[in-house]
PyMOL Python script that loads the backbone (N, CA, C, O; Angstrom):
from pymol import cmd

cmd.read_pdbstr("""\
ATOM      1  N   UNK A   1      -4.019 -45.129 -46.033  1.00  0.00           N
ATOM      2  CA  UNK A   1      -2.921 -44.570 -46.793  1.00  0.00           C
ATOM      3  C   UNK A   1      -1.664 -44.520 -45.935  1.00  0.00           C
ATOM      4  O   UNK A   1      -1.754 -44.289 -44.730  1.00  0.00           O
ATOM      5  N   UNK A   2      -0.509 -44.730 -46.526  1.00  0.00           N
ATOM      6  CA  UNK A   2       0.737 -44.588 -45.780  1.00  0.00           C
ATOM      7  C   UNK A   2       0.932 -43.140 -45.354  1.00  0.00           C
ATOM      8  O   UNK A   2       0.244 -42.236 -45.830  1.00  0.00           O
ATOM      9  N   UNK A   3       1.868 -42.942 -44.462  1.00  0.00           N
ATOM     10  CA  UNK A   3       2.176 -41.604 -43.974  1.00  0.00           C
ATOM     11  C   UNK A   3       2.622 -40.732 -45.141  1.00  0.00           C
ATOM     12  O   UNK A   3       3.700 -40.929 -45.701  1.00  0.00           O
ATOM     13  N   UNK A   4       1.781 -39.770 -45.498  1.00  0.00           N
ATOM     14  CA  UNK A   4       2.097 -38.886 -46.619  1.00  0.00           C
ATOM     15  C   UNK A   4       2.282 -37.455 -46.151  1.00  0.00           C
ATOM     16  O   UNK A   4       2.141 -36.519 -46.937  1.00  0.00           O
ATOM     17  N   UNK A   5       2.597 -37.281 -44.874  1.00  0.00           N
ATOM     18  CA  UNK A   5       2.817 -35.947 -44.334  1.00  0.00           C
ATOM     19  C   UNK A   5       3.919 -35.250 -45.118  1.00  0.00           C
ATOM     20  O   UNK A   5       4.948 -35.841 -45.445  1.00  0.00           O
ATOM     21  N   UNK A   6       3.679 -33.999 -45.406  1.00  0.00           N
ATOM     22  CA  UNK A   6       4.686 -33.204 -46.115  1.00  0.00           C
ATOM     23  C   UNK A   6       5.928 -33.053 -45.245  1.00  0.00           C
ATOM     24  O   UNK A   6       5.830 -32.815 -44.041  1.00  0.00           O
ATOM     25  N   UNK A   7       7.086 -33.194 -45.860  1.00  0.00           N
ATOM     26  CA  UNK A   7       8.336 -33.018 -45.125  1.00  0.00           C
ATOM     27  C   UNK A   7       8.521 -31.539 -44.819  1.00  0.00           C
ATOM     28  O   UNK A   7       8.479 -30.697 -45.717  1.00  0.00           O
ATOM     29  N   UNK A   8       8.727 -31.229 -43.528  1.00  0.00           N
ATOM     30  CA  UNK A   8       8.937 -29.839 -43.132  1.00  0.00           C
ATOM     31  C   UNK A   8       9.987 -29.782 -42.038  1.00  0.00           C
ATOM     32  O   UNK A   8      10.171 -30.739 -41.286  1.00  0.00           O
ATOM     33  N   UNK A   9      10.666 -28.659 -41.958  1.00  0.00           N
ATOM     34  CA  UNK A   9      11.714 -28.480 -40.956  1.00  0.00           C
ATOM     35  C   UNK A   9      11.087 -28.385 -39.566  1.00  0.00           C
ATOM     36  O   UNK A   9      10.034 -27.774 -39.385  1.00  0.00           O
ATOM     37  N   UNK A  10      11.764 -29.010 -38.576  1.00  0.00           N
ATOM     38  CA  UNK A  10      11.264 -29.027 -37.203  1.00  0.00           C
ATOM     39  C   UNK A  10      12.405 -28.718 -36.233  1.00  0.00           C
ATOM     40  O   UNK A  10      13.576 -28.716 -36.611  1.00  0.00           O
ATOM     41  N   UNK A  11      12.042 -28.459 -34.989  1.00  0.00           N
ATOM     42  CA  UNK A  11      13.023 -28.216 -33.933  1.00  0.00           C
ATOM     43  C   UNK A  11      13.744 -29.514 -33.577  1.00  0.00           C
ATOM     44  O   UNK A  11      13.217 -30.605 -33.794  1.00  0.00           O
ATOM     45  N   UNK A  12      14.946 -29.387 -33.031  1.00  0.00           N
ATOM     46  CA  UNK A  12      15.752 -30.562 -32.699  1.00  0.00           C
ATOM     47  C   UNK A  12      15.041 -31.486 -31.727  1.00  0.00           C
ATOM     48  O   UNK A  12      15.187 -32.704 -31.826  1.00  0.00           O
ATOM     49  N   UNK A  13      14.275 -30.941 -30.789  1.00  0.00           N
ATOM     50  CA  UNK A  13      13.587 -31.778 -29.800  1.00  0.00           C
ATOM     51  C   UNK A  13      12.487 -32.638 -30.416  1.00  0.00           C
ATOM     52  O   UNK A  13      12.074 -33.633 -29.820  1.00  0.00           O
ATOM     53  N   UNK A  14      12.016 -32.270 -31.590  1.00  0.00           N
ATOM     54  CA  UNK A  14      10.955 -33.020 -32.262  1.00  0.00           C
ATOM     55  C   UNK A  14      11.495 -34.040 -33.263  1.00  0.00           C
ATOM     56  O   UNK A  14      10.715 -34.678 -33.970  1.00  0.00           O
ATOM     57  N   UNK A  15      12.821 -34.203 -33.334  1.00  0.00           N
ATOM     58  CA  UNK A  15      13.422 -35.135 -34.292  1.00  0.00           C
ATOM     59  C   UNK A  15      12.849 -36.539 -34.111  1.00  0.00           C
ATOM     60  O   UNK A  15      12.847 -37.061 -32.996  1.00  0.00           O
ATOM     61  N   UNK A  16      12.365 -37.154 -35.182  1.00  0.00           N
ATOM     62  CA  UNK A  16      11.837 -38.514 -35.067  1.00  0.00           C
ATOM     63  C   UNK A  16      12.943 -39.524 -34.726  1.00  0.00           C
ATOM     64  O   UNK A  16      14.015 -39.508 -35.331  1.00  0.00           O
ATOM     65  N   UNK A  17      12.672 -40.399 -33.753  1.00  0.00           N
ATOM     66  CA  UNK A  17      13.619 -41.461 -33.415  1.00  0.00           C
ATOM     67  C   UNK A  17      13.745 -42.385 -34.622  1.00  0.00           C
ATOM     68  O   UNK A  17      12.752 -42.734 -35.260  1.00  0.00           O
ATOM     69  N   UNK A  18      14.959 -42.768 -34.918  1.00  0.00           N
ATOM     70  CA  UNK A  18      15.288 -43.645 -36.041  1.00  0.00           C
ATOM     71  C   UNK A  18      15.038 -43.000 -37.401  1.00  0.00           C
ATOM     72  O   UNK A  18      14.865 -43.697 -38.401  1.00  0.00           O
ATOM     73  N   UNK A  19      15.021 -41.664 -37.436  1.00  0.00           N
ATOM     74  CA  UNK A  19      14.900 -40.968 -38.720  1.00  0.00           C
ATOM     75  C   UNK A  19      16.141 -41.261 -39.560  1.00  0.00           C
ATOM     76  O   UNK A  19      17.243 -41.338 -39.017  1.00  0.00           O
ATOM     77  N   UNK A  20      15.985 -41.424 -40.861  1.00  0.00           N
ATOM     78  CA  UNK A  20      17.151 -41.604 -41.723  1.00  0.00           C
ATOM     79  C   UNK A  20      18.060 -40.377 -41.652  1.00  0.00           C
ATOM     80  O   UNK A  20      17.587 -39.241 -41.628  1.00  0.00           O
ATOM     81  N   UNK A  21      19.371 -40.623 -41.617  1.00  0.00           N
ATOM     82  CA  UNK A  21      20.362 -39.549 -41.610  1.00  0.00           C
ATOM     83  C   UNK A  21      21.094 -39.606 -42.947  1.00  0.00           C
ATOM     84  O   UNK A  21      21.595 -40.655 -43.353  1.00  0.00           O
ATOM     85  N   UNK A  22      21.147 -38.457 -43.624  1.00  0.00           N
ATOM     86  CA  UNK A  22      21.709 -38.393 -44.967  1.00  0.00           C
ATOM     87  C   UNK A  22      23.023 -37.623 -44.990  1.00  0.00           C
ATOM     88  O   UNK A  22      23.209 -36.678 -44.224  1.00  0.00           O
ATOM     89  N   UNK A  23      23.942 -38.037 -45.880  1.00  0.00           N
ATOM     90  CA  UNK A  23      25.168 -37.258 -46.077  1.00  0.00           C
ATOM     91  C   UNK A  23      24.863 -36.088 -47.009  1.00  0.00           C
ATOM     92  O   UNK A  23      23.715 -35.904 -47.412  1.00  0.00           O
ATOM     93  N   UNK A  24      25.864 -35.308 -47.348  1.00  0.00           N
ATOM     94  CA  UNK A  24      25.605 -34.096 -48.137  1.00  0.00           C
ATOM     95  C   UNK A  24      25.120 -34.392 -49.548  1.00  0.00           C
ATOM     96  O   UNK A  24      24.536 -33.524 -50.197  1.00  0.00           O
ATOM     97  N   UNK A  25      25.357 -35.615 -50.031  1.00  0.00           N
ATOM     98  CA  UNK A  25      24.898 -36.003 -51.363  1.00  0.00           C
ATOM     99  C   UNK A  25      23.523 -36.659 -51.348  1.00  0.00           C
ATOM    100  O   UNK A  25      23.001 -37.030 -52.399  1.00  0.00           O
ATOM    101  N   UNK A  26      22.928 -36.805 -50.154  1.00  0.00           N
ATOM    102  CA  UNK A  26      21.603 -37.398 -50.041  1.00  0.00           C
ATOM    103  C   UNK A  26      21.590 -38.897 -49.817  1.00  0.00           C
ATOM    104  O   UNK A  26      20.518 -39.500 -49.777  1.00  0.00           O
ATOM    105  N   UNK A  27      22.754 -39.516 -49.669  1.00  0.00           N
ATOM    106  CA  UNK A  27      22.825 -40.958 -49.404  1.00  0.00           C
ATOM    107  C   UNK A  27      22.593 -41.210 -47.913  1.00  0.00           C
ATOM    108  O   UNK A  27      23.116 -40.487 -47.064  1.00  0.00           O
ATOM    109  N   UNK A  28      21.808 -42.238 -47.606  1.00  0.00           N
ATOM    110  CA  UNK A  28      21.563 -42.557 -46.200  1.00  0.00           C
ATOM    111  C   UNK A  28      22.814 -43.180 -45.590  1.00  0.00           C
ATOM    112  O   UNK A  28      23.369 -44.138 -46.129  1.00  0.00           O
ATOM    113  N   UNK A  29      23.259 -42.617 -44.445  1.00  0.00           N
ATOM    114  CA  UNK A  29      24.453 -43.113 -43.762  1.00  0.00           C
ATOM    115  C   UNK A  29      24.114 -43.813 -42.455  1.00  0.00           C
ATOM    116  O   UNK A  29      24.985 -44.407 -41.818  1.00  0.00           O
ATOM    117  N   UNK A  30      22.851 -43.743 -42.058  1.00  0.00           N
ATOM    118  CA  UNK A  30      22.432 -44.387 -40.820  1.00  0.00           C
ATOM    119  C   UNK A  30      21.103 -43.833 -40.356  1.00  0.00           C
ATOM    120  O   UNK A  30      20.345 -43.252 -41.132  1.00  0.00           O
ATOM    121  N   UNK A  31      20.832 -44.029 -39.050  1.00  0.00           N
ATOM    122  CA  UNK A  31      19.595 -43.536 -38.461  1.00  0.00           C
ATOM    123  C   UNK A  31      19.889 -42.792 -37.166  1.00  0.00           C
ATOM    124  O   UNK A  31      20.890 -43.046 -36.497  1.00  0.00           O
ATOM    125  N   UNK A  32      19.001 -41.876 -36.831  1.00  0.00           N
ATOM    126  CA  UNK A  32      19.122 -41.120 -35.586  1.00  0.00           C
ATOM    127  C   UNK A  32      18.745 -42.030 -34.425  1.00  0.00           C
ATOM    128  O   UNK A  32      17.660 -42.612 -34.404  1.00  0.00           O
ATOM    129  N   UNK A  33      19.651 -42.145 -33.460  1.00  0.00           N
ATOM    130  CA  UNK A  33      19.424 -43.063 -32.343  1.00  0.00           C
ATOM    131  C   UNK A  33      19.289 -42.332 -31.010  1.00  0.00           C
ATOM    132  O   UNK A  33      19.097 -42.969 -29.974  1.00  0.00           O
ATOM    133  N   UNK A  34      19.385 -41.019 -31.023  1.00  0.00           N
ATOM    134  CA  UNK A  34      19.224 -40.258 -29.794  1.00  0.00           C
ATOM    135  C   UNK A  34      19.681 -38.825 -29.977  1.00  0.00           C
ATOM    136  O   UNK A  34      20.408 -38.495 -30.914  1.00  0.00           O
ATOM    137  N   UNK A  35      19.238 -37.983 -29.058  1.00  0.00           N
ATOM    138  CA  UNK A  35      19.603 -36.569 -29.066  1.00  0.00           C
ATOM    139  C   UNK A  35      20.690 -36.297 -28.045  1.00  0.00           C
ATOM    140  O   UNK A  35      20.749 -36.950 -27.003  1.00  0.00           O
ATOM    141  N   UNK A  36      21.548 -35.339 -28.340  1.00  0.00           N
ATOM    142  CA  UNK A  36      22.576 -34.877 -27.414  1.00  0.00           C
ATOM    143  C   UNK A  36      22.335 -33.388 -27.194  1.00  0.00           C
ATOM    144  O   UNK A  36      22.456 -32.592 -28.126  1.00  0.00           O
ATOM    145  N   UNK A  37      21.997 -33.015 -25.976  1.00  0.00           N
ATOM    146  CA  UNK A  37      21.737 -31.611 -25.708  1.00  0.00           C
ATOM    147  C   UNK A  37      21.164 -31.395 -24.326  1.00  0.00           C
ATOM    148  O   UNK A  37      21.023 -32.330 -23.537  1.00  0.00           O
ATOM    149  N   UNK A  38      20.839 -30.156 -24.049  1.00  0.00           N
ATOM    150  CA  UNK A  38      20.252 -29.750 -22.778  1.00  0.00           C
ATOM    151  C   UNK A  38      18.844 -29.252 -23.067  1.00  0.00           C
ATOM    152  O   UNK A  38      18.652 -28.122 -23.517  1.00  0.00           O
ATOM    153  N   UNK A  39      17.865 -30.107 -22.803  1.00  0.00           N
ATOM    154  CA  UNK A  39      16.483 -29.749 -23.098  1.00  0.00           C
ATOM    155  C   UNK A  39      16.030 -28.532 -22.305  1.00  0.00           C
ATOM    156  O   UNK A  39      15.318 -27.679 -22.834  1.00  0.00           O
ATOM    157  N   UNK A  40      16.437 -28.444 -21.040  1.00  0.00           N
ATOM    158  CA  UNK A  40      16.020 -27.341 -20.179  1.00  0.00           C
ATOM    159  C   UNK A  40      16.453 -25.985 -20.701  1.00  0.00           C
ATOM    160  O   UNK A  40      15.695 -25.017 -20.634  1.00  0.00           O
ATOM    161  N   UNK A  41      17.665 -25.912 -21.218  1.00  0.00           N
ATOM    162  CA  UNK A  41      18.192 -24.656 -21.751  1.00  0.00           C
ATOM    163  C   UNK A  41      18.074 -24.570 -23.272  1.00  0.00           C
ATOM    164  O   UNK A  41      18.533 -23.600 -23.876  1.00  0.00           O
ATOM    165  N   UNK A  42      17.460 -25.582 -23.893  1.00  0.00           N
ATOM    166  CA  UNK A  42      17.269 -25.640 -25.342  1.00  0.00           C
ATOM    167  C   UNK A  42      18.589 -25.461 -26.097  1.00  0.00           C
ATOM    168  O   UNK A  42      18.699 -24.646 -27.013  1.00  0.00           O
ATOM    169  N   UNK A  43      19.586 -26.252 -25.681  1.00  0.00           N
ATOM    170  CA  UNK A  43      20.892 -26.222 -26.337  1.00  0.00           C
ATOM    171  C   UNK A  43      21.110 -27.565 -27.029  1.00  0.00           C
ATOM    172  O   UNK A  43      21.184 -28.607 -26.378  1.00  0.00           O
ATOM    173  N   UNK A  44      21.210 -27.526 -28.343  1.00  0.00           N
ATOM    174  CA  UNK A  44      21.378 -28.719 -29.165  1.00  0.00           C
ATOM    175  C   UNK A  44      22.859 -28.960 -29.406  1.00  0.00           C
ATOM    176  O   UNK A  44      23.550 -28.117 -29.980  1.00  0.00           O
ATOM    177  N   UNK A  45      23.348 -30.130 -28.960  1.00  0.00           N
ATOM    178  CA  UNK A  45      24.758 -30.481 -29.153  1.00  0.00           C
ATOM    179  C   UNK A  45      24.965 -31.405 -30.352  1.00  0.00           C
ATOM    180  O   UNK A  45      26.030 -31.385 -30.970  1.00  0.00           O
ATOM    181  N   UNK A  46      23.950 -32.219 -30.688  1.00  0.00           N
ATOM    182  CA  UNK A  46      24.079 -33.147 -31.800  1.00  0.00           C
ATOM    183  C   UNK A  46      23.186 -34.354 -31.619  1.00  0.00           C
ATOM    184  O   UNK A  46      22.226 -34.327 -30.849  1.00  0.00           O
ATOM    185  N   UNK A  47      23.518 -35.425 -32.348  1.00  0.00           N
ATOM    186  CA  UNK A  47      22.744 -36.661 -32.256  1.00  0.00           C
ATOM    187  C   UNK A  47      23.681 -37.862 -32.133  1.00  0.00           C
ATOM    188  O   UNK A  47      24.870 -37.792 -32.445  1.00  0.00           O
ATOM    189  N   UNK A  48      23.098 -38.954 -31.670  1.00  0.00           N
ATOM    190  CA  UNK A  48      23.760 -40.254 -31.743  1.00  0.00           C
ATOM    191  C   UNK A  48      23.342 -40.841 -33.087  1.00  0.00           C
ATOM    192  O   UNK A  48      22.155 -41.032 -33.352  1.00  0.00           O
ATOM    193  N   UNK A  49      24.320 -41.122 -33.920  1.00  0.00           N
ATOM    194  CA  UNK A  49      24.080 -41.665 -35.254  1.00  0.00           C
ATOM    195  C   UNK A  49      24.416 -43.147 -35.251  1.00  0.00           C
ATOM    196  O   UNK A  49      25.557 -43.537 -35.005  1.00  0.00           O
ATOM    197  N   UNK A  50      23.402 -43.972 -35.528  1.00  0.00           N
ATOM    198  CA  UNK A  50      23.625 -45.413 -35.687  1.00  0.00           C
ATOM    199  C   UNK A  50      23.956 -45.635 -37.156  1.00  0.00           C
ATOM    200  O   UNK A  50      23.108 -45.461 -38.032  1.00  0.00           O
ATOM    201  N   UNK A  51      25.192 -46.019 -37.410  1.00  0.00           N
ATOM    202  CA  UNK A  51      25.678 -46.151 -38.780  1.00  0.00           C
ATOM    203  C   UNK A  51      25.070 -47.348 -39.497  1.00  0.00           C
ATOM    204  O   UNK A  51      24.814 -48.381 -38.879  1.00  0.00           O
ATOM    205  N   UNK A  52      24.840 -47.211 -40.785  1.00  0.00           N
ATOM    206  CA  UNK A  52      24.319 -48.313 -41.598  1.00  0.00           C
ATOM    207  C   UNK A  52      25.259 -49.508 -41.576  1.00  0.00           C
ATOM    208  O   UNK A  52      24.806 -50.651 -41.646  1.00  0.00           O
ATOM    209  N   UNK A  53      26.551 -49.265 -41.481  1.00  0.00           N
ATOM    210  CA  UNK A  53      27.553 -50.346 -41.489  1.00  0.00           C
ATOM    211  C   UNK A  53      27.786 -50.942 -40.099  1.00  0.00           C
ATOM    212  O   UNK A  53      28.541 -51.903 -39.952  1.00  0.00           O
ATOM    213  N   UNK A  54      27.135 -50.368 -39.080  1.00  0.00           N
ATOM    214  CA  UNK A  54      27.291 -50.846 -37.703  1.00  0.00           C
ATOM    215  C   UNK A  54      28.035 -49.847 -36.842  1.00  0.00           C
ATOM    216  O   UNK A  54      28.881 -49.097 -37.328  1.00  0.00           O
ATOM    217  N   UNK A  55      27.714 -49.845 -35.569  1.00  0.00           N
ATOM    218  CA  UNK A  55      28.341 -48.935 -34.623  1.00  0.00           C
ATOM    219  C   UNK A  55      27.578 -47.630 -34.497  1.00  0.00           C
ATOM    220  O   UNK A  55      26.693 -47.320 -35.294  1.00  0.00           O
ATOM    221  N   UNK A  56      27.946 -46.878 -33.479  1.00  0.00           N
ATOM    222  CA  UNK A  56      27.318 -45.583 -33.226  1.00  0.00           C
ATOM    223  C   UNK A  56      28.398 -44.525 -33.070  1.00  0.00           C
ATOM    224  O   UNK A  56      29.467 -44.783 -32.518  1.00  0.00           O
ATOM    225  N   UNK A  57      28.098 -43.322 -33.570  1.00  0.00           N
ATOM    226  CA  UNK A  57      29.026 -42.200 -33.481  1.00  0.00           C
ATOM    227  C   UNK A  57      28.270 -40.952 -33.038  1.00  0.00           C
ATOM    228  O   UNK A  57      27.044 -40.871 -33.122  1.00  0.00           O
ATOM    229  N   UNK A  58      29.051 -39.984 -32.564  1.00  0.00           N
ATOM    230  CA  UNK A  58      28.497 -38.686 -32.200  1.00  0.00           C
ATOM    231  C   UNK A  58      28.559 -37.769 -33.415  1.00  0.00           C
ATOM    232  O   UNK A  58      29.614 -37.601 -34.027  1.00  0.00           O
ATOM    233  N   UNK A  59      27.434 -37.188 -33.753  1.00  0.00           N
ATOM    234  CA  UNK A  59      27.367 -36.240 -34.858  1.00  0.00           C
ATOM    235  C   UNK A  59      27.013 -34.878 -34.276  1.00  0.00           C
ATOM    236  O   UNK A  59      25.896 -34.665 -33.805  1.00  0.00           O
ATOM    237  N   UNK A  60      27.975 -33.959 -34.312  1.00  0.00           N
ATOM    238  CA  UNK A  60      27.820 -32.636 -33.701  1.00  0.00           C
ATOM    239  C   UNK A  60      26.789 -31.776 -34.447  1.00  0.00           C
ATOM    240  O   UNK A  60      26.608 -31.900 -35.659  1.00  0.00           O
ATOM    241  N   UNK A  61      26.129 -30.910 -33.690  1.00  0.00           N
ATOM    242  CA  UNK A  61      25.060 -30.063 -34.228  1.00  0.00           C
ATOM    243  C   UNK A  61      25.514 -29.210 -35.408  1.00  0.00           C
ATOM    244  O   UNK A  61      24.748 -28.986 -36.344  1.00  0.00           O
ATOM    245  N   UNK A  62      26.759 -28.734 -35.365  1.00  0.00           N
ATOM    246  CA  UNK A  62      27.215 -27.856 -36.451  1.00  0.00           C
ATOM    247  C   UNK A  62      27.309 -28.576 -37.798  1.00  0.00           C
ATOM    248  O   UNK A  62      27.455 -27.927 -38.833  1.00  0.00           O
ATOM    249  N   UNK A  63      27.228 -29.899 -37.795  1.00  0.00           N
ATOM    250  CA  UNK A  63      27.258 -30.687 -39.041  1.00  0.00           C
ATOM    251  C   UNK A  63      25.848 -31.040 -39.522  1.00  0.00           C
ATOM    252  O   UNK A  63      25.683 -31.755 -40.510  1.00  0.00           O
ATOM    253  N   UNK A  64      24.833 -30.531 -38.815  1.00  0.00           N
ATOM    254  CA  UNK A  64      23.434 -30.847 -39.126  1.00  0.00           C
ATOM    255  C   UNK A  64      22.707 -29.552 -39.512  1.00  0.00           C
ATOM    256  O   UNK A  64      22.202 -28.850 -38.636  1.00  0.00           O
ATOM    257  N   UNK A  65      22.646 -29.228 -40.806  1.00  0.00           N
ATOM    258  CA  UNK A  65      21.980 -27.989 -41.196  1.00  0.00           C
ATOM    259  C   UNK A  65      20.458 -28.026 -41.092  1.00  0.00           C
ATOM    260  O   UNK A  65      19.815 -26.982 -40.982  1.00  0.00           O
ATOM    261  N   UNK A  66      19.871 -29.245 -41.130  1.00  0.00           N
ATOM    262  CA  UNK A  66      18.408 -29.306 -41.137  1.00  0.00           C
ATOM    263  C   UNK A  66      17.910 -30.636 -40.581  1.00  0.00           C
ATOM    264  O   UNK A  66      18.456 -31.700 -40.873  1.00  0.00           O
ATOM    265  N   UNK A  67      16.846 -30.539 -39.763  1.00  0.00           N
ATOM    266  CA  UNK A  67      16.104 -31.702 -39.280  1.00  0.00           C
ATOM    267  C   UNK A  67      14.664 -31.502 -39.727  1.00  0.00           C
ATOM    268  O   UNK A  67      14.086 -30.433 -39.535  1.00  0.00           O
ATOM    269  N   UNK A  68      14.087 -32.548 -40.330  1.00  0.00           N
ATOM    270  CA  UNK A  68      12.709 -32.448 -40.801  1.00  0.00           C
ATOM    271  C   UNK A  68      11.858 -33.542 -40.161  1.00  0.00           C
ATOM    272  O   UNK A  68      12.343 -34.359 -39.378  1.00  0.00           O
ATOM    273  N   UNK A  69      10.587 -33.530 -40.516  1.00  0.00           N
ATOM    274  CA  UNK A  69       9.657 -34.541 -40.021  1.00  0.00           C
ATOM    275  C   UNK A  69      10.001 -35.933 -40.526  1.00  0.00           C
ATOM    276  O   UNK A  69       9.476 -36.922 -40.015  1.00  0.00           O
ATOM    277  N   UNK A  70      10.871 -36.025 -41.518  1.00  0.00           N
ATOM    278  CA  UNK A  70      11.203 -37.322 -42.118  1.00  0.00           C
ATOM    279  C   UNK A  70      12.675 -37.705 -42.079  1.00  0.00           C
ATOM    280  O   UNK A  70      12.999 -38.892 -42.076  1.00  0.00           O
ATOM    281  N   UNK A  71      13.579 -36.717 -42.049  1.00  0.00           N
ATOM    282  CA  UNK A  71      15.008 -37.005 -42.195  1.00  0.00           C
ATOM    283  C   UNK A  71      15.864 -36.027 -41.411  1.00  0.00           C
ATOM    284  O   UNK A  71      15.413 -34.970 -40.970  1.00  0.00           O
ATOM    285  N   UNK A  72      17.141 -36.434 -41.253  1.00  0.00           N
ATOM    286  CA  UNK A  72      18.162 -35.544 -40.702  1.00  0.00           C
ATOM    287  C   UNK A  72      19.185 -35.332 -41.815  1.00  0.00           C
ATOM    288  O   UNK A  72      19.751 -36.289 -42.342  1.00  0.00           O
ATOM    289  N   UNK A  73      19.411 -34.078 -42.164  1.00  0.00           N
ATOM    290  CA  UNK A  73      20.341 -33.724 -43.236  1.00  0.00           C
ATOM    291  C   UNK A  73      21.670 -33.286 -42.626  1.00  0.00           C
ATOM    292  O   UNK A  73      21.696 -32.521 -41.661  1.00  0.00           O
ATOM    293  N   UNK A  74      22.768 -33.772 -43.192  1.00  0.00           N
ATOM    294  CA  UNK A  74      24.093 -33.380 -42.723  1.00  0.00           C
ATOM    295  C   UNK A  74      24.886 -32.791 -43.885  1.00  0.00           C
ATOM    296  O   UNK A  74      24.484 -32.877 -45.045  1.00  0.00           O
ATOM    297  N   UNK A  75      26.028 -32.188 -43.539  1.00  0.00           N
ATOM    298  CA  UNK A  75      26.928 -31.684 -44.581  1.00  0.00           C
ATOM    299  C   UNK A  75      28.173 -32.566 -44.693  1.00  0.00           C
ATOM    300  O   UNK A  75      29.199 -32.141 -45.225  1.00  0.00           O
ATOM    301  N   UNK A  76      28.074 -33.792 -44.191  1.00  0.00           N
ATOM    302  CA  UNK A  76      29.210 -34.720 -44.182  1.00  0.00           C
ATOM    303  C   UNK A  76      29.496 -35.322 -45.550  1.00  0.00           C
ATOM    304  O   UNK A  76      28.585 -35.633 -46.317  1.00  0.00           O
ATOM    305  N   UNK A  77      30.777 -35.479 -45.833  1.00  0.00           N
ATOM    306  CA  UNK A  77      31.198 -36.273 -46.986  1.00  0.00           C
ATOM    307  C   UNK A  77      31.439 -37.699 -46.474  1.00  0.00           C
ATOM    308  O   UNK A  77      31.601 -37.893 -45.269  1.00  0.00           O
ATOM    309  N   UNK A  78      31.466 -38.690 -47.354  1.00  0.00           N
ATOM    310  CA  UNK A  78      31.767 -40.047 -46.903  1.00  0.00           C
ATOM    311  C   UNK A  78      33.103 -40.139 -46.155  1.00  0.00           C
ATOM    312  O   UNK A  78      33.209 -40.889 -45.184  1.00  0.00           O
ATOM    313  N   UNK A  79      34.111 -39.397 -46.585  1.00  0.00           N
ATOM    314  CA  UNK A  79      35.420 -39.436 -45.918  1.00  0.00           C
ATOM    315  C   UNK A  79      35.337 -38.868 -44.503  1.00  0.00           C
ATOM    316  O   UNK A  79      35.978 -39.389 -43.590  1.00  0.00           O
ATOM    317  N   UNK A  80      34.560 -37.811 -44.315  1.00  0.00           N
ATOM    318  CA  UNK A  80      34.422 -37.206 -42.986  1.00  0.00           C
ATOM    319  C   UNK A  80      33.692 -38.127 -42.016  1.00  0.00           C
ATOM    320  O   UNK A  80      33.926 -38.073 -40.809  1.00  0.00           O
ATOM    321  N   UNK A  81      32.830 -38.951 -42.530  1.00  0.00           N
ATOM    322  CA  UNK A  81      32.087 -39.897 -41.699  1.00  0.00           C
ATOM    323  C   UNK A  81      33.037 -40.803 -40.921  1.00  0.00           C
ATOM    324  O   UNK A  81      32.761 -41.163 -39.776  1.00  0.00           O
ATOM    325  N   UNK A  82      34.143 -41.166 -41.537  1.00  0.00           N
ATOM    326  CA  UNK A  82      35.121 -42.052 -40.902  1.00  0.00           C
ATOM    327  C   UNK A  82      35.760 -41.434 -39.661  1.00  0.00           C
ATOM    328  O   UNK A  82      36.224 -42.161 -38.783  1.00  0.00           O
ATOM    329  N   UNK A  83      35.793 -40.110 -39.577  1.00  0.00           N
ATOM    330  CA  UNK A  83      36.466 -39.448 -38.467  1.00  0.00           C
ATOM    331  C   UNK A  83      35.579 -39.095 -37.285  1.00  0.00           C
ATOM    332  O   UNK A  83      36.050 -38.470 -36.335  1.00  0.00           O
ATOM    333  N   UNK A  84      34.305 -39.478 -37.318  1.00  0.00           N
ATOM    334  CA  UNK A  84      33.410 -39.134 -36.212  1.00  0.00           C
ATOM    335  C   UNK A  84      33.731 -39.964 -34.971  1.00  0.00           C
ATOM    336  O   UNK A  84      34.061 -41.145 -35.082  1.00  0.00           O
ATOM    337  N   UNK A  85      33.635 -39.342 -33.775  1.00  0.00           N
ATOM    338  CA  UNK A  85      33.973 -40.070 -32.549  1.00  0.00           C
ATOM    339  C   UNK A  85      32.945 -41.153 -32.217  1.00  0.00           C
ATOM    340  O   UNK A  85      31.741 -40.898 -32.249  1.00  0.00           O
ATOM    341  N   UNK A  86      33.418 -42.359 -31.900  1.00  0.00           N
ATOM    342  CA  UNK A  86      32.499 -43.448 -31.559  1.00  0.00           C
ATOM    343  C   UNK A  86      31.838 -43.226 -30.199  1.00  0.00           C
ATOM    344  O   UNK A  86      32.397 -42.585 -29.309  1.00  0.00           O
ATOM    345  N   UNK A  87      30.643 -43.772 -30.072  1.00  0.00           N
ATOM    346  CA  UNK A  87      29.924 -43.800 -28.800  1.00  0.00           C
ATOM    347  C   UNK A  87      29.774 -45.262 -28.430  1.00  0.00           C
ATOM    348  O   UNK A  87      29.354 -46.082 -29.246  1.00  0.00           O
ATOM    349  N   UNK A  88      30.117 -45.577 -27.211  1.00  0.00           N
ATOM    350  CA  UNK A  88      30.030 -46.975 -26.773  1.00  0.00           C
ATOM    351  C   UNK A  88      28.745 -47.258 -26.064  1.00  0.00           C
ATOM    352  O   UNK A  88      28.514 -48.387 -25.632  1.00  0.00           O
TER     353      UNK A  88
END
""", "prot")
cmd.dss("prot")
cmd.show_as("cartoon", "prot")
cmd.util.cbc("prot")
cmd.orient("prot")
């Protein structure tokens, strides 16, 4: 059977690599490509978001209300996505 694990909220350190990242309307805007934070002090700064259209941006923790076993949820609108700082 395919992975049928129930979607549940998890800690930032357990975020699945390449998890789909959704905007506030539930549309996929990219995938999680890395964590930004201090693991030792358990301080979450955000994620590296690999955009569906190409490129990578920094997505700050305050824009991420929930991380689950399957997805990363954001409160971003499509217009706000354009203003995220690029990561090279």
